[in-house]
C-alpha positions as CSV (number, residue, x, y, z in Angstrom):
1,X,-54.1,-119.4,86.8
2,X,-55.9,-121.9,89.0
3,X,-59.3,-120.6,87.8
4,X,-58.1,-120.9,84.2
5,X,-57.0,-124.5,84.8
6,X,-60.3,-125.3,86.5
7,X,-62.2,-123.9,83.5
8,X,-60.1,-126.0,81.1
9,X,-60.8,-129.1,83.2
10,X,-64.5,-129.2,82.7
11,X,-66.2,-132.4,81.4
12,X,-65.1,-131.6,77.8
13,X,-61.6,-130.8,78.9
14,X,-61.3,-134.2,80.6
15,X,-62.7,-135.9,77.5
16,X,-60.1,-134.2,75.4
17,X,-57.3,-135.4,77.8
18,X,-58.7,-138.9,77.8
19,X,-58.8,-139.1,74.0
20,X,-55.2,-137.6,73.6
21,X,-53.8,-140.0,76.2
22,X,-55.2,-142.9,74.3
23,X,-54.1,-141.6,70.9
24,X,-52.0,-138.4,70.7
25,X,-52.0,-138.7,66.9
26,X,-55.7,-137.9,66.5
27,X,-56.3,-135.0,64.1
28,X,-58.1,-132.0,65.6
29,X,-61.0,-132.8,63.3
30,X,-61.4,-136.4,64.7
31,X,-60.8,-135.2,68.3
32,X,-63.5,-132.5,67.9
33,X,-65.9,-135.1,66.6
34,X,-65.2,-137.4,69.5
35,X,-65.8,-134.7,72.1
36,X,-68.5,-132.7,70.4
37,X,-66.6,-129.6,69.4
38,X,-65.7,-128.0,66.0
39,X,-62.1,-128.5,64.8
40,X,-61.2,-124.8,65.5
41,X,-62.7,-125.0,69.0
42,X,-60.9,-128.2,70.0
43,X,-57.7,-126.8,68.5
44,X,-58.0,-123.7,70.8
45,X,-58.8,-125.9,73.8
46,X,-55.7,-128.1,73.3
47,X,-53.5,-125.0,72.7
48,X,-54.8,-123.4,76.0
49,X,-54.2,-126.7,77.8
50,X,-50.6,-126.7,76.5
51,X,-50.1,-123.0,77.5
52,X,-51.4,-123.8,81.0
53,X,-49.0,-126.7,81.4
54,X,-51.7,-129.3,81.6
55,X,-50.5,-131.0,78.4
56,X,-46.7,-131.2,78.6
57,X,-45.8,-133.3,75.5
58,X,-46.6,-135.9,72.9
59,X,-44.4,-138.9,72.4
60,X,-44.2,-142.3,70.6
61,X,-44.0,-145.4,72.8
62,X,-41.1,-147.6,71.7
63,X,-40.9,-151.4,72.1
64,X,-37.4,-151.5,73.7
65,X,-36.9,-155.2,72.9
66,X,-37.4,-154.5,69.2
67,X,-34.7,-151.8,69.3
68,X,-32.1,-153.9,71.0
69,X,-32.8,-153.4,74.8
70,X,-34.5,-156.6,75.9
71,X,-33.8,-156.1,79.6
72,X,-35.8,-153.7,81.8
73,X,-35.0,-153.2,85.4
74,X,-36.0,-151.1,88.4
75,X,-33.0,-149.8,90.4
76,X,-33.5,-148.3,93.8
77,X,-30.7,-146.2,95.2
78,X,-29.9,-144.9,98.7
79,X,-27.5,-142.0,98.3
80,X,-25.9,-140.1,101.2
81,X,-25.4,-136.9,99.3
82,X,-27.3,-134.4,97.3
83,X,-30.4,-136.0,95.6
84,X,-30.7,-133.2,93.1
85,X,-27.2,-133.8,91.9
86,X,-27.7,-137.5,91.8
87,X,-30.9,-137.1,89.7
88,X,-29.0,-134.8,87.3
89,X,-26.1,-137.3,87.1
90,X,-28.3,-140.4,86.5
91,X,-30.4,-138.4,84.0
92,X,-27.3,-138.3,81.8
93,X,-27.1,-142.1,81.6
94,X,-28.8,-143.1,78.3
95,X,-30.1,-146.4,79.9
96,X,-32.1,-144.5,82.5
97,X,-35.7,-144.0,81.2
98,X,-37.3,-142.6,84.3
99,X,-36.0,-141.4,87.6
100,X,-38.0,-140.4,90.7
101,X,-36.8,-138.8,93.9
102,X,-38.6,-140.6,96.7
103,X,-39.0,-140.4,100.5
104,X,-38.3,-143.4,102.7
105,X,-35.3,-145.7,102.7
106,X,-34.4,-145.0,99.1
107,X,-33.4,-141.7,97.6
108,X,-34.1,-142.5,93.9
109,X,-36.0,-145.1,92.0
110,X,-35.1,-145.6,88.3
111,X,-36.4,-147.5,85.4
112,X,-33.6,-148.6,83.2
113,X,-33.0,-150.7,80.0
114,X,-30.0,-152.8,78.9
115,X,-28.9,-154.8,76.0
116,X,-27.7,-157.7,78.1
117,X,-27.1,-158.9,81.7
118,X,-23.5,-157.8,81.3
119,X,-24.6,-154.3,80.2
120,X,-27.0,-154.1,83.2
121,X,-24.2,-155.2,85.5
122,X,-21.9,-152.5,84.1
123,X,-24.7,-149.9,84.6
124,X,-25.1,-151.0,88.2
125,X,-21.4,-150.7,88.7
126,X,-21.4,-147.1,87.3
127,X,-24.3,-146.2,89.6
128,X,-22.8,-147.8,92.7
129,X,-20.2,-145.1,93.0
130,X,-23.1,-142.7,94.0
131,X,-24.7,-144.9,96.6
132,X,-26.0,-148.4,97.4
133,X,-28.3,-150.0,94.8
134,X,-31.0,-152.6,94.8
135,X,-32.0,-154.0,91.4
136,X,-35.2,-155.8,90.3
137,X,-35.5,-157.3,86.8
138,X,-38.8,-156.6,85.1
139,X,-40.3,-159.9,83.9
140,X,-43.4,-158.4,82.2
141,X,-45.5,-155.3,82.3
142,X,-49.1,-156.5,82.4
143,X,-50.3,-152.9,83.1
144,X,-48.8,-150.1,81.1
145,X,-49.3,-146.5,81.9
146,X,-52.9,-145.7,82.6
147,X,-54.8,-142.7,81.5
148,X,-55.4,-140.0,84.1
149,X,-59.1,-139.4,84.7
150,X,-61.0,-136.7,86.6
151,X,-61.5,-136.9,90.3
152,X,-65.2,-137.4,89.7
153,X,-64.5,-140.4,87.4
154,X,-62.1,-141.8,90.0
155,X,-64.4,-141.3,93.0
156,X,-67.9,-141.3,91.5
157,X,-70.4,-138.4,91.3
158,X,-70.8,-136.3,94.4
159,X,-68.0,-138.0,96.4
160,X,-64.9,-136.4,97.7
161,X,-61.5,-137.8,98.6
162,X,-61.8,-136.6,102.3
């Protein structure tokens, strides 16, 4: 499988990933034109990347303020118990957009949304039964998610990360 993934992540494969990260709604025809492949060839490459688990999904980005959730917060938790159970529990909370298990002083870091400060306070109270929380309000997000680029693009040609 590693060899197959390596073959899929050649220069053209990384170009496909870059284009899809910027706009997942591109037609296969447009995507093929941008990366220099025919529509059937790019369709096959994308399908193989999906099958290999490189591409794991496509989604719409939502402006949470426009849909009634103007408050975004980062909540760090230190939990004495089972972190897997904690992540499963907080994953069921609709306000929790992301949850990461982390090493260090905290067990879990979450990105949450709320309709009001009262709603956020109620969410913190619901979470506090599982461990201690530290909350930071997000004022703005000047840098949204970045596109993942190849190691060579990150480090420069001929360089390694060692």
